[in-house]
C-alpha positions in Angstrom: 83.6 1.1 -82.2 81.6 2.2 -85.3 82.4 -1.0 -87.2 81.2 -3.2 -84.2 77.9 -1.3 -84.1 77.2 -1.7 -87.8 78.0 -5.4 -87.5 75.4 -5.9 -84.7 72.8 -3.9 -86.6 73.2 -6.2 -89.7 72.8 -9.3 -87.6 69.5 -8.0 -86.1 68.2 -7.2 -89.5 69.1 -10.6 -90.8 67.3 -12.3 -87.9 64.1 -10.3 -88.5 64.2 -11.2 -92.2 64.6 -14.9 -91.3 61.5 -14.8 -89.0 59.4 -13.2 -91.7 60.5 -15.8 -94.2 59.6 -18.6 -91.8 56.1 -17.2 -91.3 55.5 -17.0 -95.1 56.7 -20.5 -95.6 54.2 -21.8 -92.9 51.3 -19.9 -94.5 52.1 -21.4 -97.9 52.2 -25.0 -96.5 48.8 -24.5 -94.8 47.2 -23.3 -98.0 48.5 -26.3 -99.9 47.1 -28.6 -97.3 43.7 -27.0 -97.3 43.6 -27.2 -101.2 44.3 -30.9 -101.2 41.8 -31.8 -98.2 38.7 -33.8 -99.2 35.4 -31.9 -98.8 33.5 -32.7 -95.6 30.4 -34.8 -95.7 27.1 -32.9 -95.5 25.8 -32.7 -92.0 22.2 -32.8 -90.8 20.9 -29.3 -90.2 19.1 -30.6 -87.2 22.3 -31.8 -85.5 23.4 -30.0 -82.4 26.9 -29.5 -83.8 25.5 -27.4 -86.6 24.1 -24.8 -84.1 26.7 -22.4 -82.7 27.4 -22.8 -79.1 26.0 -19.5 -78.1 22.6 -20.4 -79.6 22.3 -23.8 -78.1 19.9 -24.6 -75.3 21.5 -25.0 -71.9 21.9 -28.7 -71.1 22.7 -30.3 -67.8 25.2 -33.0 -67.2 23.7 -36.5 -67.4 25.2 -37.0 -63.9 22.8 -34.4 -62.5 19.2 -35.3 -62.0 16.9 -32.5 -63.1 14.2 -32.4 -60.4 10.8 -30.9 -61.4 9.7 -27.7 -59.8 7.6 -28.4 -56.7 4.6 -26.0 -56.6 2.6 -25.8 -53.4 -1.0 -26.9 -52.9 -3.2 -23.8 -53.2 -5.9 -22.9 -50.7 -9.4 -23.8 -51.6 -11.4 -21.1 -53.2 -8.4 -18.9 -53.9 -8.5 -16.6 -57.0 -7.0 -17.9 -60.3 -4.4 -15.2 -60.2 -2.8 -16.8 -57.2 -2.1 -19.8 -59.3 -0.7 -17.6 -62.1 1.7 -15.9 -59.7 2.8 -19.2 -58.1 3.5 -20.8 -61.5 5.4 -17.7 -62.7 7.6 -17.7 -59.6 8.3 -21.4 -59.8 8.6 -22.2 -63.5 9.7 -18.9 -65.0 11.7 -17.2 -62.3 13.3 -20.3 -60.6 12.0 -19.6 -57.1 12.1 -22.5 -54.6 10.2 -23.3 -51.4 7.1 -21.5 -52.4 4.3 -21.3 -49.9 0.8 -19.7 -49.9 -1.0 -18.5 -46.8 -4.7 -17.7 -46.9 -5.1 -14.8 -44.5 -8.8 -14.2 -45.3 -9.5 -17.5 -43.6 -7.5 -16.5 -40.6 -9.5 -13.3 -40.3 -12.7 -15.3 -40.2 -11.4 -17.6 -37.5 -9.5 -15.3 -35.2 -10.9 -11.8 -35.9 -7.3 -10.7 -36.6 -6.7 -7.9 -39.1 -4.2 -8.6 -41.8 -3.0 -6.3 -44.6 -3.2 -9.1 -47.3 -5.7 -11.7 -48.1 -3.0 -14.0 -49.6 0.7 -14.0 -48.8 3.0 -15.8 -51.2 6.6 -16.3 -49.9 9.5 -17.9 -51.8 13.2 -18.2 -51.8 15.8 -17.0 -54.3 19.2 -18.4 -54.9 21.1 -15.1 -54.4 20.5 -11.4 -54.1 20.9 -11.0 -57.8 18.4 -13.7 -58.4 15.9 -12.0 -56.1 16.4 -8.7 -57.9 15.9 -10.3 -61.3 12.8 -12.1 -60.2 11.3 -8.9 -58.7 12.1 -7.1 -61.9 10.4 -9.7 -64.1 7.4 -9.8 -61.7 7.1 -6.0 -62.1 7.0 -6.4 -65.9 4.4 -9.2 -65.7 2.0 -7.1 -63.7 2.5 -4.2 -66.0 1.9 -6.1 -69.2 -0.9 -8.5 -68.0 -2.8 -6.4 -65.5 -2.0 -2.8 -66.7 -0.6 -1.9 -63.3 2.9 -1.0 -62.3 3.3 -2.0 -58.6 5.5 -0.6 -56.0 8.1 -3.1 -54.9 9.8 -2.5 -51.5 13.3 -3.6 -50.8 14.3 -3.8 -54.5 17.7 -2.1 -54.7 18.9 -1.0 -58.1 22.1 -2.4 -59.5 23.2 1.2 -59.9 24.3 1.1 -56.2 27.7 -0.4 -56.2 28.9 -2.9 -53.5 31.3 -0.3 -52.3 28.5 2.2 -51.7 26.5 -0.4 -49.8 29.5 -1.1 -47.6 29.7 2.6 -46.9 26.1 2.7 -46.0 26.4 -0.2 -43.7 29.5 1.3 -42.0 27.6 4.6 -41.6 24.6 2.8 -40.1 26.9 1.0 -37.6 28.0 4.4 -36.2 24.5 5.7 -35.9 22.0 5.2 -33.1 20.4 1.9 -32.2 17.5 2.4 -34.7 20.1 2.2 -37.5 20.9 -1.4 -36.6 18.4 -2.6 -39.2 20.1 -3.4 -42.5 16.8 -3.6 -44.5 17.4 -1.8 -47.8 21.2 -1.7 -47.4 21.9 -5.3 -48.1 20.9 -5.6 -51.7 17.6 -7.4 -52.3 17.7 -9.8 -49.4 13.9 -9.2 -48.8 11.7 -7.9 -51.6 7.9 -7.4 -51.0 5.5 -6.7 -53.8 1.9 -5.5 -53.3 0.3 -6.7 -56.5 -2.9 -4.7 -56.0 -4.6 -7.7 -57.6 -7.0 -9.6 -55.3 -5.1 -8.2 -52.4 -2.1 -10.6 -53.0 1.3 -9.8 -51.5 4.4 -11.6 -52.7 7.6 -11.8 -50.6 10.9 -12.9 -52.2 13.8 -13.5 -49.8 17.2 -15.1 -49.8 17.5 -18.3 -47.7 19.5 -16.7 -44.9 17.1 -13.7 -44.6 14.1 -16.0 -44.7 15.4 -18.2 -41.9 16.3 -15.1 -39.9 12.9 -13.3 -40.2 10.7 -16.4 -40.2 7.7 -14.6 -41.6 5.7 -17.8 -41.9 5.3 -17.9 -38.1 3.2 -14.7 -38.4 0.8 -16.2 -40.9 0.5 -19.9 -40.1 -1.8 -21.7 -37.7 -0.8 -21.9 -34.1 -0.2 -25.6 -34.4 2.4 -25.1 -37.2 4.5 -22.3 -35.5 7.0 -24.8 -34.1 7.7 -26.2 -37.5 8.7 -22.8 -38.9 10.5 -21.5 -35.8 12.7 -24.6 -35.5 13.4 -24.8 -39.3 16.7 -23.0 -39.4 19.9 -24.9 -39.0 22.1 -24.2 -36.0 25.8 -23.6 -36.3 26.7 -27.2 -35.4 24.1 -28.8 -37.7 25.2 -27.1 -41.0 27.6 -28.9 -43.4 28.2 -25.7 -45.4 32.0 -25.2 -45.8 31.4 -21.5 -45.7 29.3 -21.5 -42.5 30.3 -18.7 -40.2 31.7 -16.5 -43.0 29.8 -13.2 -43.1 30.1 -10.9 -46.0 32.9 -8.3 -45.4 33.6 -9.9 -42.0 35.7 -13.0 -41.5 34.0 -14.0 -38.3 31.6 -16.6 -37.0 27.9 -16.0 -37.0 26.1 -15.5 -33.8 23.9 -18.6 -34.0 22.3 -19.7 -30.8 23.5 -23.0 -29.6 21.7 -25.7 -27.7 23.7 -24.9 -24.6 22.0 -21.5 -24.3 18.8 -23.1 -22.9 21.0 -25.2 -20.7 22.6 -22.2 -19.1 19.2 -20.6 -18.6 18.0 -23.8 -16.8 21.1 -23.7 -14.6 20.3 -20.1 -13.7 16.8 -21.2 -12.5 18.5 -24.0 -10.4 21.0 -21.6 -8.9 18.2 -19.2 -7.9 16.5 -22.0 -6.0 19.7 -23.0 -4.2 19.1 -20.6 -1.3 16.0 -22.5 -0.2 17.2 -26.1 -1.0 20.7 -25.8 0.5 22.4 -27.9 -2.2 26.2 -27.4 -2.8 27.0 -24.8 -5.4 30.3 -26.1 -6.8 28.8 -28.7 -9.1 26.6 -26.1 -10.7 29.5 -23.7 -11.1 31.6 -26.4 -12.9 28.7 -27.1 -15.2 28.2 -23.5 -16.0 31.9 -23.0 -16.9 31.9 -26.2 -18.9 29.0 -25.2 -21.2 30.1 -21.6 -21.6 30.8 -20.3 -25.1 33.0 -17.1 -25.0 31.7 -16.1 -28.5 28.0 -16.2 -27.6 26.6 -13.0 -26.2 23.7 -14.7 -24.5 26.1 -17.0 -22.7 27.9 -14.0 -21.3 24.7 -12.4 -20.1 23.4 -15.6 -18.4 26.8 -16.4 -16.8 27.0 -12.9 -15.3 23.5 -13.4 -13.8 24.5 -16.8 -12.4 27.7 -15.5 -10.9 25.8 -12.6 -9.3 23.3 -15.0 -7.8 25.9 -17.3 -6.5 27.7 -14.4 -4.9 24.5 -13.4 -3.2 24.0 -16.9 -1.8 27.6 -17.5 -0.8 30.3 -14.8 -1.3 33.0 -17.3 -0.4 32.5 -19.2 -3.6 32.6 -16.3 -6.1 34.1 -12.9 -5.1 32.6 -9.6 -6.1 35.6 -8.9 -8.4 34.9 -12.1 -10.4 31.3 -11.0 -10.9 32.5 -7.6 -12.2 35.0 -9.3 -14.5 32.3 -11.6 -15.9 30.1 -8.6 -16.7 32.9 -6.7 -18.5 34.5 -9.7 -20.3 32.2 -9.6 -23.3 33.4 -6.1 -24.3 36.9 -7.3 -24.8 35.9 -10.0 -27.3 36.7 -9.0 -30.8 34.5 -11.7 -32.4 31.5 -10.5 -30.4 32.2 -6.9 -31.3 32.2 -7.7 -35.0 29.4 -10.3 -34.9 26.9 -8.9 -32.5 27.2 -5.2 -33.5 24.6 -3.0 -31.8 23.3 -5.8 -29.7 26.5 -5.6 -27.7 26.1 -1.8 -27.4 22.5 -2.1 -26.2 23.6 -4.5 -23.4 25.6 -1.8 -21.5 22.6 -0.3 -19.7 21.4 -3.8 -18.7 24.9 -4.5 -17.3 24.6 -1.3 -15.3 21.3 -2.5 -13.8 22.9 -5.9 -13.0 25.9 -4.4 -11.3 23.8 -2.0 -9.2 21.7 -4.9 -8.1 24.9 -6.7 -7.2 26.1 -3.8 -5.2 22.8 -3.8 -3.2 23.2 -7.5 -2.6 26.8 -6.9 -1.6 25.7 -4.6 1.3 23.5 -7.3 2.8 25.7 -10.3 2.1 28.3 -11.8 4.5 31.7 -10.1 4.2 34.2 -11.6 1.8 37.5 -13.0 2.9 39.8 -10.1 3.9 37.0 -7.5 3.7 36.3 -5.2 6.6 32.9 -3.9 5.4 31.3 -4.5 8.8 33.7 -2.0 10.4 32.7 0.8 8.0 30.0 3.2 9.0 26.8 3.3 7.0 27.8 6.5 5.2 31.2 5.0 4.3 29.4 1.9 2.9 27.2 4.1 0.7 30.2 6.1 -0.5 32.1 2.8 -1.2 29.1 1.6 -3.3 29.1 4.8 -5.4 32.9 4.6 -5.8 32.7 1.1 -7.2 29.8 2.1 -9.5 31.9 5.0 -10.8 34.9 2.8 -11.5 32.6 0.2 -13.2 30.9 2.8 -15.4 34.3 4.1 -16.5 35.4 0.6 -17.5 32.0 -0.2 -19.1 32.1 2.9 -21.4 35.8 2.9 -22.0 36.7 3.5 -25.7 33.1 4.1 -26.4 31.7 7.4 -27.8 28.2 6.9 -26.3 27.0 8.3 -23.0 25.0 6.5 -20.4 21.3 7.0 -21.0 19.5 6.9 -17.7 16.1 7.0 -19.3 16.8 3.9 -21.5 15.7 1.4 -18.8 12.9 2.0 -16.3 14.8 0.2 -13.5 18.0 2.2 -13.8 16.9 5.5 -12.1 15.1 3.8 -9.1 18.1 1.6 -8.5 20.4 4.6 -8.5 18.2 6.2 -5.9 18.1 3.0 -3.9 21.9 3.2 -3.5 21.5 6.4 -1.5 20.1 4.7 1.6 20.6 1.7 3.8 17.9 -0.1 5.8 18.2 -0.4 9.5 18.1 -3.8 11.4 15.9 -6.0 9.3 15.4 -8.4 12.2 13.8 -5.7 14.3 10.1 -5.6 13.5 9.9 -2.0 14.7 11.9 -0.7 11.7 9.5 -1.2 8.8 10.3 0.5 5.5 7.0 1.6 3.9 7.3 1.1 0.2 4.8 2.0 -2.7 4.0 -1.7 -2.9 2.9 -1.8 0.7 0.6 1.2 0.0 -0.8 -0.6 -3.0 -1.5 -3.7 -0.9 -3.2 -1.7 1.8 -5.5 -0.1 -0.7 -6.5 -3.5 -2.0 -6.6 -5.4 1.3 -7.1 -2.8 4.1 -8.2 -5.1 6.8 -4.8 -6.7 7.5 -2.6 -3.7 6.7 -2.7 -1.6 9.9 -2.0 -4.3 12.5 1.8 -3.9 12.6 2.9 -1.2 15.0 6.1 0.2 13.6 8.4 2.6 15.4 8.3 6.4 14.7 12.1 6.4 14.5 13.8 6.4 11.0 13.6 3.0 9.4 16.3 3.8 6.9 19.6 5.8 6.9 19.7 8.3 4.0 22.9 9.9 2.7 21.5 13.3 1.9 24.5 14.5 -0.1 24.4 11.5 -2.3 20.6 11.8 -2.7 21.0 15.4 -3.8 23.6 14.4 -6.4 21.4 11.7 -7.8 18.4 14.0 -8.1 20.6 16.6 -9.8 21.9 14.0 -12.2 18.4 12.8 -13.0 17.2 16.4 -13.6 20.1 17.1 -15.9 19.3 13.9 -17.9 15.6 14.7 -18.2 16.4 18.2 -19.5 18.7 16.8 -22.2 16.1 14.3 -23.3 13.1 16.6 -22.9 11.5 14.3 -20.3 10.1 14.7 -16.8 10.3 12.5 -13.8 7.5 10.0 -13.6 4.8 10.0 -10.9 6.0 6.7 -9.6 9.6 8.0 -9.1 8.4 11.2 -7.4 6.3 9.2 -5.0 9.3 6.9 -4.4 11.5 9.9 -3.5 8.8 11.3 -1.2 8.4 7.9 0.6 12.1 7.7 1.1 12.2 11.0 2.8 9.4 9.9 5.0 11.1 6.6 6.0 14.2 8.6 6.8 12.1 11.0 9.0 13.2 14.0 6.9 9.7 15.4 7.0 10.6 18.9 5.7 11.8 17.4 2.4 8.9 15.0 2.5 6.3 17.8 2.6 8.2 19.9 0.1 8.2 16.9 -2.3 4.4 16.6 -1.8 3.7 20.2 -2.5 6.0 20.5 -5.5 4.6 17.3 -7.2 1.1 17.4 -5.9 -0.6 17.7 -9.4 1.8 15.1 -10.8 1.0 12.6 -8.1 -2.8 12.9 -8.3 -4.1 14.7 -11.4 -3.1 12.3 -14.2 -1.7 8.8 -14.5 -1.2 6.9 -17.7 -3.3 9.4 -19.7 -6.5 8.9 -17.6 -7.9 11.3 -15.1 -7.9 10.0 -11.6 -10.2 10.8 -8.7 -8.6 13.8 -6.9 -9.2 11.9 -3.6 -6.9 9.0 -4.7 -3.7 11.0 -4.2 -4.8 11.8 -0.7 -5.7 8.2 -0.1 -2.1 7.2 -0.8 -0.7 9.9 1.4 -3.0 9.0 4.3 -2.2 5.3 3.9 1.5 6.0 4.0 1.3 8.2 7.1 -0.8 5.5 8.9 1.7 2.8 8.0 4.7 5.1 8.9 3.2 5.7 12.4 5.0 9.0 13.0 3.0 11.3 15.3 4.9 14.4 14.2 3.9 13.9 10.5 0.3 13.0 11.4 -0.1 16.1 13.5 1.3 18.3 10.6 -1.2 16.7 8.2 -4.3 17.2 10.4 -3.3 20.8 11.3 -2.1 22.0 7.9 -3.5 19.9 5.1 -6.9 18.7 6.4 -9.0 21.7 5.6 -6.7 24.6 4.6 -7.7 27.8 2.9 -5.8 26.9 -0.2 -8.1 24.7 -2.2 -5.4 22.7 -4.0 -3.7 21.8 -0.8 -6.7 20.7 1.2 -8.0 17.2 1.7 -11.5 18.3 2.6 -11.7 20.6 -0.4 -11.1 17.7 -2.8 -13.4 15.5 -0.7 -16.2 18.0 -1.2 -15.3 18.3 -4.8 -16.0 14.7 -5.5 -19.0 14.7 -3.1 -17.4 12.1 -0.9 -17.0 9.5 -3.7 -13.9 7.2 -3.8 -12.3 5.3 -6.7 -13.3 2.0 -5.2 -14.9 0.4 -2.1 -11.5 -0.8 -0.9 -10.0 2.7 -1.2 -12.9 4.0 0.9 -12.4 1.3 3.6 -8.6 1.9 3.6 -9.0 5.7 4.2 -11.4 5.1 7.0 -9.1 2.5 8.8 -6.0 4.7 8.2 -7.6 7.8 9.6 -8.8 5.9 12.7 -5.3 4.5 13.1 -3.8 7.9 12.9 -6.1 9.3 15.6 -5.0 6.5 17.9 -1.3 7.5 17.3 -1.9 11.1 18.2 -4.6 10.5 20.9 -2.3 11.7 23.7 -1.7 15.0 21.9 -5.3 15.5 20.7 -5.4 18.9 22.4 -2.8 20.1 20.0 -4.8 19.0 16.9 -7.3 21.6 15.8 -9.2 19.4 13.4 -9.4 16.3 15.7 -13.2 16.4 16.1 -13.7 17.1 12.4 -11.7 13.9 11.6 -13.8 11.9 14.0 -17.0 13.1 12.4 -15.7 12.3 8.9 -14.8 8.8 10.0 -18.3 8.3 11.3 -19.8 9.6 8.1 -17.7 7.3 5.9 
């Protein structure tokens, strides 16, 4: 065993010695060849080959045409420094598509105020190119004009791409206001206030410039279409990387030409109720032009389905409308591509579905549906059950809560679900709305001719109404808000239409100051709140409510709850001539309603004398 090991070791040593000997032999031959080689001919020092490659000027291939830098035509009378900045951006920093906008001329023509007198906008090849140009521009202003400007949007290279991705991910989990990626995507838009002749310089990447379209804010009205329609759509681009977003391998959410086509189809479908045209061709055209990866297509198609269901429930069932609204939230491409735009669509879908439920009550029953056999309370409960199930699906796997204060229409629509109107074909049952009161105050002559019944014009589910009011109060407390004057008036009018006068007068007393003292930040006439109340009572035509008003609120001892006290406070002045005429006609109409019970009204003669004085 020992002898074999020694034999192997000797063989290895001999191989190593042989390799070293071969290397020495090659070195010796190379030296002999170089010693016998003829000396090279002297070369011209001006030849390009004599200059090392790292000191040579960059040269382009002869196959590539070097196009000269195109500088824009400068506005007449602009300072010489504008030309200096434009030449530096184009020739030194390699910016392209440079444009100059004279905002001082716009101010003289349109009286619009602008921050800058001259806006210079240009495009960089990449985010690093934009950063380098902004850095050089900063040094130029420091050396030539002894001023170090503040440059917004210029992100230092010290922030790594990993850190930027973390910031973007953190912003995606935040509220809607964190949707803006300005300052997170490195140097996509850099703005420099030169503080020289009031010149502002904007340097953007091409994608960011097409997205923002800042030129449309500065150009003439006749040139806006040129800038707004400048960007390429998804189908028109021949870029092999089109649709590839950074860090996301998904398609971009470009708007396609079929978006406007779907919107035009929505307008046509809305007119079908009056024209009587068949719906099937429109439905086929909608499905044929639908793009499942386009958020706007989903929104428009949901509206079309809801409108078709309202016209003819036999064509599109209610379940199909609900599925069309929820379908977008199961699309992975939309979730990655649209981001917070998809999240902000949820309250709008709530509004659309509630409007669909309201139309569902009035529409013809669907095949196999026995809604006509349900009582009105059961129909209201069924609507709230459907809304509860829809809300659960809408916010499934989502950590955000429904914000009732996010949309102005959402709270009134929730309240609208709590009642059902009586026979709409019967002219006696007229539901008095705030809009009817507004119309009466502007055109009082033709407002008190319809004689409505004193019976309830609507059927109100009191328990559901109490639940909605409690939910709204809870939401307002969490967001530090209060119910608006308009909504409080809507609740009061609902109680009046349902002939629940105890709740009506309680709502009036609790929200008296809110209804009349202030609206939109301007002090109203104290008599205006009484004018709206008197107009509603006259349109409602209920003798019980009118009698209570004349006996309790006409000239009470409590100043804040008396009509005559406020009337004397303003010395008989009204907010307008139409309001004065409306109050006079309404009071006269109310006296006619309670004429038979005039003996039970203590202030009957006082009302007559006031009408004569007005």
